[in-house]
Steps between C-alpha positions, in 0.01 A plus 500: 500500500301176504204399285224302669257324268133486597412236241392234750269735689332616178476149353345357816257792539371425150486127579724410207718188520862488385397287204218731394724807525766320297244425229356853501838673493709255297756509784621167641368379833861469621566867423185606685599294804854640491369858492261433788774339710745778413726237344512679166819705480372713215155518347476624142265792445310301236426228758362757742288656225354160409417426863343842555284461189388149602413622850332814363712735711741782425866407485571722802262291712723192469787637706617754751844651540652513847801701601786322671 
């Protein structure tokens, strides 16, 4: 099972910069970049909740689970 984050697609569709999202969510720019580039090994649930709230989306919209 693999988790694919859709953070970049959502952020760009809302025309929000890394910096603005970092300010809105209180999540570091580096963390946001790492999630978008799939460089983050693990992403704490609290981080995802903060990002979802800042982007005004449901938590489930930030990712999709793929088999394999």
